[in-house]
C-alpha positions as a printed NumPy array, in Angstrom:
array([[104.336,   4.702,  45.056],
       [101.659,   2.016,  44.107],
       [100.229,   4.358,  41.34 ],
       [103.752,   4.807,  39.863],
       [104.422,   1.001,  40.068],
       [101.019,   0.246,  38.407],
       [101.812,   2.79 ,  35.645],
       [105.328,   1.238,  35.079],
       [103.82 ,  -2.186,  34.772],
       [101.271,  -1.024,  32.118],
       [104.125,   0.53 ,  30.144],
       [106.159,  -2.63 ,  29.882],
       [103.268,  -4.928,  29.224],
       [102.435,  -5.933,  25.693],
       [ 99.055,  -5.08 ,  24.127],
       [ 96.393,  -7.786,  24.285],
       [ 96.32 ,  -8.126,  20.491],
       [100.221,  -8.568,  20.344],
       [101.35 , -11.924,  18.753],
       [102.924, -14.398,  20.954],
       [106.725, -14.647,  20.553],
       [108.299, -17.867,  19.266],
       [110.354, -20.085,  21.724],
       [113.85 , -20.049,  20.024],
       [116.278, -22.801,  20.347],
       [119.657, -21.67 ,  19.161],
       [122.492, -23.85 ,  17.824],
       [125.457, -24.08 ,  15.388],
       [126.302, -26.254,  12.388],
       [126.969, -29.864,  13.543],
       [124.816, -29.508,  16.76 ],
       [121.266, -30.731,  17.213],
       [118.507, -28.425,  18.453],
       [115.071, -29.43 ,  19.448],
       [111.717, -27.651,  19.81 ],
       [108.304, -28.986,  20.746],
       [107.945, -31.011,  17.499],
       [111.031, -30.614,  15.594],
       [114.73 , -31.749,  15.851],
       [117.318, -30.518,  13.378],
       [120.967, -31.001,  12.917],
       [122.6  , -28.901,  10.061],
       [125.239, -31.171,   8.764],
       [126.785, -29.104,   5.963],
       [126.6  , -25.64 ,   4.385],
       [127.779, -25.374,   0.719],
       [127.655, -22.269,  -1.709],
       [127.717, -22.504,  -5.436],
       [127.382, -20.65 ,  -8.707],
       [125.089, -23.41 , -10.   ],
       [122.756, -25.947,  -8.304],
       [121.018, -29.039,  -9.403],
       [118.857, -31.791,  -7.843],
       [120.783, -34.487,  -9.734],
       [117.661, -34.894, -12.033],
       [115.742, -32.528, -14.284],
       [116.243, -29.257, -12.444],
       [119.313, -27.051, -12.418],
       [119.857, -23.281, -12.068],
       [122.632, -20.832, -12.036],
       [123.101, -17.678,  -9.714],
       [124.276, -17.302,  -6.146],
       [123.07 , -20.315,  -4.071],
       [123.488, -21.486,  -0.359],
       [122.763, -25.189,  -0.004],
       [122.086, -26.425,   3.468],
       [122.333, -30.268,   4.271],
       [120.471, -31.323,   7.458],
       [118.819, -34.17 ,   9.345],
       [115.311, -33.542,  10.75 ],
       [112.752, -35.475,  12.812],
       [109.503, -34.877,  14.438],
       [109.646, -35.019,  18.311],
       [106.1  , -35.752,  19.514],
       [103.582, -36.275,  16.616],
       [104.181, -37.066,  13.088],
       [100.585, -36.48 ,  11.967],
       [100.964, -33.509,   9.63 ],
       [104.548, -32.876,  10.761],
       [106.635, -31.264,   8.143],
       [109.399, -28.796,   7.725],
       [107.152, -25.741,   7.133],
       [109.726, -22.97 ,   7.488],
       [113.332, -23.063,   6.118],
       [114.697, -19.55 ,   5.814],
       [117.867, -17.601,   5.872],
       [117.988, -14.23 ,   7.714],
       [120.906, -11.87 ,   6.727],
       [120.544,  -8.56 ,   8.592],
       [116.982,  -7.356,   8.069],
       [116.412,  -9.55 ,   4.914],
       [114.733, -12.88 ,   4.834],
       [115.299, -15.483,   2.069],
       [113.188, -18.678,   1.765],
       [114.424, -21.933,   0.484],
       [113.347, -22.5  ,  -3.234],
       [110.537, -24.77 ,  -4.073],
       [111.982, -25.624,  -7.518],
       [113.675, -29.084,  -7.919],
       [113.589, -31.991,  -5.473],
       [114.555, -30.538,  -2.201],
       [113.731, -31.108,   1.489],
       [111.526, -27.952,   1.618],
       [108.287, -29.093,   3.125],
       [109.665, -32.571,   3.839],
       [107.356, -34.775,   5.976],
       [108.823, -35.669,   9.291],
       [108.734, -38.937,  11.289],
       [108.623, -39.196,  15.009],
       [112.14 , -40.112,  16.466],
       [113.547, -41.191,  13.046],
       [115.631, -38.548,  11.278],
       [115.315, -37.933,   7.582],
       [118.194, -36.35 ,   5.586],
       [117.907, -33.783,   2.857],
       [119.008, -30.394,   1.383],
       [117.43 , -27.12 ,   0.756],
       [118.788, -24.419,  -1.719],
       [118.482, -20.723,  -1.08 ],
       [118.939, -18.215,  -4.02 ],
       [120.652, -15.104,  -2.819],
       [121.576, -11.887,  -4.567],
       [125.047, -11.37 ,  -5.912],
       [127.467, -10.382,  -3.006],
       [125.162, -11.564,  -0.168],
       [127.5  , -14.553,   0.828],
       [129.288, -12.555,   3.525],
       [128.962, -11.747,   7.155],
       [126.821, -13.332,   9.824],
       [123.532, -15.032,   9.048],
       [120.883, -17.176,  10.764],
       [119.095, -20.175,   9.354],
       [115.553, -20.425,  10.703],
       [113.49 , -23.7  ,  10.767],
       [110.029, -24.354,  12.115],
       [107.487, -27.109,  11.853],
       [104.566, -24.654,  11.717],
       [103.825, -22.053,   9.172],
       [102.873, -19.67 ,  11.996],
       [105.414, -20.303,  14.814],
       [103.745, -17.806,  17.237],
       [104.033, -19.359,  20.767],
       [105.767, -22.459,  19.154],
       [109.286, -23.521,  18.739],
       [111.766, -22.214,  16.202],
       [115.195, -23.345,  15.656],
       [117.912, -20.782,  14.679],
       [121.319, -21.931,  13.453],
       [123.943, -19.183,  13.543],
       [126.491, -19.172,  10.783],
       [129.295, -16.965,   9.235],
       [128.858, -16.8  ,   5.418],
       [132.555, -15.612,   5.142],
       [133.573, -19.225,   6.156],
       [131.645, -20.802,   3.202],
       [133.689, -21.674,   0.147],
       [131.891, -20.997,  -3.152],
       [132.009, -24.084,  -5.576],
       [131.112, -24.049,  -9.241],
       [128.324, -26.422,  -8.879],
       [126.466, -28.377,  -6.046],
       [123.998, -31.145,  -6.19 ],
       [121.334, -31.35 ,  -3.546],
       [121.42 , -34.508,  -1.434],
       [118.561, -36.699,  -2.099],
       [115.93 , -36.964,   0.603],
       [116.405, -40.234,   2.66 ],
       [116.905, -41.638,   6.02 ],
       [119.686, -39.964,   8.124],
       [122.796, -42.103,   8.887]])
């Protein structure tokens, strides 16, 4: 019996070189979620056929714009919004680095900053369930990740959306 139990334990155990899983904090739009060094509240989701930063940059296509408030929880030295992705099924889309957006925004401990990110999606991708993924580390192994569940069918597509300027949250 002990041999069978030991064999069963070995079968369910991860290999020693397996990466550590992230600690996921799940939330919805309008609700705050926190991890070790990140607090996020997604305040609005907008979709558009064109997006701009209100300045020099604009682009057409299929865009999802996410407005949010974010702060560091413990340490602001080097704290930033490192990961801001959208998962639709098996596909992952990263926020664009073009224009003035909150991608990579530096975070302040205990004081939320507001900003927007824009994700360019393929035509027809604005449907069904999706998950926004945020993290304060580029490699979130054994660290916190915030996942925001949303339904893209509920997002109305506008002609043009302007990204919110980066500033202090209200």
